[in-house]
N, C-alpha and C positions, 0 to 999 in steps of 0.2 A: 922245560918250557917249550911249548910248540906254538907255531904261528896260528894254528886253528883256534886257539882260545880267544885271541884278540879279534878274529874275524866276526864272531857272533855278537860281541858286546860293542856298543857304540863308544867311540873314543871320547876322552874328556873334552877335546876341542869341538867335537860335534855337539856335545851336550851344552857347551857354552854358547855356541852359535844358535842352537835351537832356543835357548833361554833368551838370547838377545833378540832374535826374530819375534818371539812371543811378546817381549817387552815393547818392541817397536810397534807391533800390531796393536797392542793395548793403548799405546800413546796416540796412534792415529785414530783409533775408534773414539777415544775420549775427546780428541780435538774435533773430530767430525760432529760429534754429539753437541759439543759446546757451540759450534758454528751453525748448527741446524736451525732453519727457520720453520716455525710451525706452519702447517698447512693453512690454518685459519688466517694467518697473516698474508699468505701469498695469494689467496683466492678472494679476498675481500674486494668488492667492487668500489672503484674510486670514480666519482663522476668526472667526466671530461667537459669542462666548461669553456674550453678555448674557442669553440665555434660560436659562442654567444657574445664575444667581444664586439663592441661598436654598435 
């Protein structure tokens, strides 16, 4: 057994961390998509009638 064999292969801890990062990324993307407001709803003109009071 030499130390060079392990230097080229990613460690089990690195694989677990990468999988956790990817899972967190997917959760964030899913949450952002769920909270996204469609453009049609943000650009719709709403009349401002406050100046017509009185």
